C-alpha positions in Angstrom: 16.7 -23.7 -1.9 15.2 -21.4 0.7 17.3 -23.1 3.4 20.5 -22.4 1.6 22.7 -20.0 3.5 24.3 -17.0 1.9 27.7 -17.6 0.4 30.5 -17.6 3.0 28.1 -17.8 6.0 29.1 -21.3 6.9 32.8 -20.5 6.8 32.4 -17.4 8.9 30.2 -19.1 11.4 32.6 -22.0 11.6 35.5 -19.7 12.2 33.7 -17.9 15.1 32.6 -21.1 16.6 36.0 -22.6 16.4 37.5 -19.6 18.1 35.0 -19.7 20.9 35.4 -23.4 21.4 39.2 -23.1 21.6 38.9 -20.2 24.1 36.7 -22.4 26.3 38.6 -25.6 26.1 42.2 -24.2 26.2 42.4 -21.5 29.0 45.5 -19.3 29.0 48.4 -20.7 31.0 49.1 -18.9 34.4 52.3 -16.9 34.4 55.3 -18.8 35.6 59.0 -18.2 36.3 60.7 -15.6 38.4 57.8 -13.1 38.3 55.3 -15.6 39.8 57.8 -16.7 42.5 58.5 -13.1 43.5 54.8 -12.4 43.9 54.4 -15.5 46.0 57.3 -14.5 48.2 55.8 -11.0 48.7 52.4 -12.5 49.6 53.9 -14.8 52.1 56.0 -12.0 53.6 52.9 -9.8 53.9 51.0 -12.6 55.6 53.9 -13.2 58.1 54.0 -9.5 58.9 50.2 -9.4 59.5 50.4 -12.5 61.7 53.2 -11.0 63.8 52.4 -7.3 63.7 48.7 -7.2 64.2 48.7 -9.1 67.5 51.6 -6.9 68.7 49.7 -3.7 67.7 46.6 -5.0 69.5 48.7 -5.8 72.6 50.4 -2.4 72.6 47.1 -0.7 72.2 45.7 -2.6 75.2 48.7 -1.5 77.3 48.1 2.1 76.3 44.5 1.8 77.4 45.6 0.0 80.6 47.5 3.2 81.5 44.4 5.4 81.5 42.1 6.2 84.3 42.7 7.3 87.9 44.3 5.3 90.7 42.1 4.7 93.7 42.5 6.6 96.9 44.7 4.9 99.4 46.9 3.1 96.9 50.1 4.4 98.4 53.0 2.9 100.4 52.1 0.4 103.1 55.6 1.1 104.6 56.8 -2.3 103.3 59.0 -1.1 100.4 62.6 -2.3 99.7 65.7 -1.3 97.9 68.6 -3.2 96.3 72.0 -2.1 97.5 75.3 -2.7 95.8 78.3 -4.8 97.0 80.2 -1.8 98.3 78.1 -2.0 101.5 79.8 -5.2 102.6 83.3 -5.2 101.1 84.8 -2.4 103.1 84.2 0.6 100.7 81.3 2.0 102.7 81.8 3.7 106.1 79.8 5.0 109.0 79.2 8.3 107.2 77.6 6.4 104.3 75.2 4.6 106.6 74.2 8.0 108.1 73.7 9.4 104.6 71.5 6.4 103.8 69.5 6.9 106.9 68.8 10.5 105.9 67.9 9.4 102.4 65.4 6.8 103.7 63.9 9.0 106.4 60.1 9.3 105.8 60.0 6.7 103.1 58.3 3.3 103.2 61.5 1.3 102.9 61.7 -1.6 105.4 64.1 -4.0 103.6 67.6 -3.6 102.3 68.7 -6.3 99.8 72.5 -6.0 100.1 74.5 -7.8 97.4 76.6 -10.3 99.3 77.5 -12.7 96.4 77.7 -13.8 93.8 77.6 -17.4 94.6 80.2 -19.7 93.0 78.8 -21.9 90.3 78.8 -24.8 92.7 76.6 -22.9 95.2 79.4 -22.1 97.7 80.2 -18.6 98.9 83.5 -17.4 100.5 83.2 -15.4 103.7 85.4 -12.8 102.1 82.5 -11.8 99.8 80.7 -10.2 102.7 83.5 -9.4 105.1 81.8 -6.3 106.5 78.4 -7.8 107.0 78.4 -7.6 110.8 79.4 -4.0 110.8 76.8 -3.1 108.2 73.9 -4.8 110.0 74.8 -3.3 113.4 75.2 0.1 111.9 71.9 0.0 110.0 70.0 -1.3 113.1 71.4 1.7 115.1 70.6 4.3 112.4 67.4 2.8 111.0 65.5 0.9 113.7 63.1 -1.6 112.3 64.8 -1.8 108.9 66.0 -5.3 107.9 69.3 -6.1 106.1 68.9 -9.1 103.8 71.7 -10.9 102.0 71.2 -10.6 98.3 72.6 -13.8 96.7 72.5 -15.0 93.2 74.4 -16.3 90.2 74.0 -16.9 86.5 72.2 -20.2 85.9 73.3 -22.8 83.3 70.0 -22.8 81.6 71.0 -21.2 78.3 74.7 -22.0 78.3 76.9 -24.6 80.1 78.7 -21.8 82.1 76.8 -21.2 85.3 75.1 -22.8 88.3 73.3 -26.1 87.7 70.2 -26.2 89.8 69.5 -29.8 88.8 72.5 -30.9 90.8 71.5 -31.9 94.3 75.0 -31.1 95.7 74.8 -27.6 94.3 71.4 -26.9 95.9 72.8 -28.3 99.2 75.7 -25.9 98.9 73.3 -22.9 98.4 71.5 -23.8 101.6 74.8 -24.1 103.4 75.9 -20.7 102.1 72.6 -19.2 103.2 73.1 -20.6 106.7 76.5 -18.9 106.8 75.2 -15.5 105.8 72.5 -15.7 108.4 75.1 -16.7 111.0 77.0 -13.5 110.0 74.0 -11.4 111.2 71.9 -10.8 108.1 68.1 -10.4 108.8 67.1 -12.6 105.8 68.1 -14.0 102.5 67.1 -12.6 99.1 67.8 -14.7 95.9 68.1 -13.6 92.3 69.0 -16.5 90.0 68.8 -15.9 86.3 67.9 -16.8 83.6 65.3 -19.0 85.4 62.9 -20.8 83.1 59.2 -21.1 83.8 58.3 -24.5 85.3 61.8 -25.2 86.8 61.0 -27.7 89.6 64.6 -27.8 90.8 64.2 -24.1 91.8 61.0 -25.0 93.7 62.8 -27.7 95.6 65.6 -25.3 96.5 63.0 -22.8 97.8 61.4 -25.5 99.9 64.8 -26.2 101.5 65.7 -22.6 101.9 62.4 -21.7 103.5 62.7 -24.4 106.1 66.1 -22.8 107.0 64.8 -19.2 107.2 61.7 -20.2 109.2 64.0 -21.9 111.7 65.9 -18.6 112.0 62.7 -16.5 112.1 63.8 -14.4 109.2 62.3 -13.8 105.7 63.1 -15.6 102.5 62.7 -13.4 99.5 63.3 -13.7 95.7 63.5 -11.5 92.7 61.0 -12.9 90.2 60.8 -12.8 86.4 57.9 -11.0 84.7 54.6 -12.9 84.0 53.5 -13.8 80.5 51.8 -10.7 79.1 50.0 -13.0 76.7 49.1 -16.7 77.3 52.1 -19.0 77.0 54.2 -16.1 75.7 57.3 -17.5 77.3 57.0 -20.5 75.1 56.8 -18.5 71.9 59.6 -16.2 72.9 61.8 -19.1 73.9 61.2 -20.7 70.5 62.0 -17.5 68.6 64.8 -16.1 70.7 66.1 -19.0 72.8 65.4 -17.0 76.0 61.9 -17.6 77.5 62.3 -14.5 79.8 58.8 -14.7 81.2 57.1 -17.1 83.7 53.7 -18.4 83.4 51.3 -17.0 85.9 50.8 -20.4 87.4 54.5 -20.9 88.0 54.8 -17.4 89.5 52.1 -18.5 92.0 54.0 -21.6 92.8 57.1 -19.6 93.6 55.1 -17.0 95.6 53.6 -19.7 97.8 57.1 -20.8 98.8 58.6 -17.5 100.0 57.9 -14.6 102.3 58.6 -11.9 99.8 58.5 -11.9 96.0 59.8 -8.8 94.1 58.9 -8.6 90.4 61.7 -7.3 88.2 59.2 -5.1 86.3 61.8 -3.4 84.1 63.7 -4.4 81.0 60.3 -4.7 79.3 61.2 -3.8 75.7 58.5 -1.0 75.8 59.4 2.1 73.7 57.1 4.7 75.4 56.3 5.7 79.0 52.6 5.1 78.4 53.2 1.6 77.2 55.6 0.8 79.9 53.2 2.2 82.6 50.4 0.1 81.1 52.7 -3.0 81.1 53.5 -2.4 84.8 49.8 -2.1 85.6 49.2 -5.4 83.9 52.1 -7.1 85.7 50.9 -5.8 89.0 47.4 -7.2 88.4 48.8 -10.6 87.2 51.0 -10.9 90.2 48.3 -9.9 92.7 46.0 -12.6 91.3 48.3 -15.5 92.2 50.3 -14.2 95.2 48.7 -15.4 98.4 47.9 -12.6 100.9 50.4 -14.1 103.4 53.2 -13.4 100.9 54.6 -9.9 100.6 54.5 -8.8 96.9 56.8 -6.0 95.6 56.9 -4.4 92.2 60.3 -3.2 91.0 61.0 0.4 90.1 63.8 1.3 87.6 66.3 3.4 89.5 68.8 3.1 86.7 69.3 4.7 83.3 70.6 2.5 80.6 69.9 2.3 76.8 70.2 -1.2 75.4 68.1 -3.9 73.9 65.1 -4.4 76.2 65.5 -1.2 78.1 65.0 2.5 77.2 65.6 5.0 79.9 63.2 7.5 78.4 60.4 5.0 78.5 61.1 3.0 81.7 60.8 5.8 84.2 59.9 5.9 87.9 56.8 8.1 87.4 55.4 5.7 84.8 56.2 2.7 86.9 54.6 4.1 90.1 51.4 5.1 88.2 51.3 1.7 86.7 51.6 0.0 90.1 48.9 2.1 91.6 46.5 1.4 88.7 47.1 -2.3 88.9 46.6 -2.3 92.6 43.4 -0.2 92.3 41.9 -2.6 89.8 42.9 -5.9 91.4 43.3 -5.8 95.2 43.4 -2.2 96.4 43.4 -3.2 100.1 46.3 -5.7 99.8 48.2 -5.2 103.0 51.5 -7.0 102.2 52.4 -5.0 99.2 55.1 -2.5 98.2 57.7 -1.4 95.6 61.3 -2.3 95.4 63.9 0.2 94.1 66.6 -1.0 91.7 69.4 0.0 92.4 71.0 2.5 94.9 74.2 3.3 93.1 72.5 4.2 89.8 69.7 6.3 91.3 69.3 10.0 90.6 67.6 12.8 92.6 64.8 12.7 90.1 64.2 9.0 90.8 64.0 9.6 94.5 61.7 12.6 94.0 59.4 10.6 91.7 59.2 7.8 94.3 58.4 10.2 97.1 55.9 12.2 95.1 54.1 9.3 93.5 54.1 6.6 96.0 54.4 8.0 99.5 51.1 8.9 101.1 50.4 12.6 101.0 50.6 14.3 104.4 
């Protein structure tokens, strides 16, 4: 018959069709076992790295850019700077000659306030008078050698926020003891009270209550209340993320910083221990912190930005990166961009006993108004 296929055609066609049908209906099974799991782990690790590293790289790039440009004219000292001084000034180790040397050191600078370590407080908020036995001598000596300079009692303690060992702000009796201790140091002649309580978590309302009580006391004595403040979130809600990852929130929200600033006469940002590895990144970070603080600090509150007058190498701080020149330039850039005419503004030097001649020269050359 004409329709009859050549011998073997049906068998060959059937074989090809069968092969094609099988290939279509029975796809190859995906690889399984250790190899597949390893590839999955690698992909997840890469995704995690991208999620963590890319935002960090973007943030660090932004800090580097933040350190560029020129500071505005007039962004120099307002003669309202401060310095933290160690405990040796009130426990008998310092003498008249030391006060005279300090007066020579501060001559021609903008330093108006001395935060002299008079603590630490006991964990219950009390403070023995023996902790500041030479306070009257120091205050009188400074007033003679440095007219117009105030000597504030620097008080603080470790808080029981991340371990049970420390001062519990949530205890009303403890807060009352802190107020009583402050009343005692003011009676000893100090020109004000400066508080550094750490680690203080963002949103702590017990701290705000304490500040309200302390401010009522200092106003009645016509002296300033000042605090050392944590840094502000460099990214929104960063303190929450860091607290979850490290168990130590470290930063405050900008809103909480503003709540604190409205309750005090002076607020000094501890703008060091920033974990920045390079001077350019640290300087950009300080510029950012200056702007963030200026945005929420009322003009009636004196804002100070901390300068690192110390040289340690540990987690969170690298001496080669956190330098006084980088910090001063960052302060001036932030001030220029945000509120260049802010009157109640200055820098605070931490700390006298660790400072070098290079630190003092950088402060003078970078921050004091050119003659």
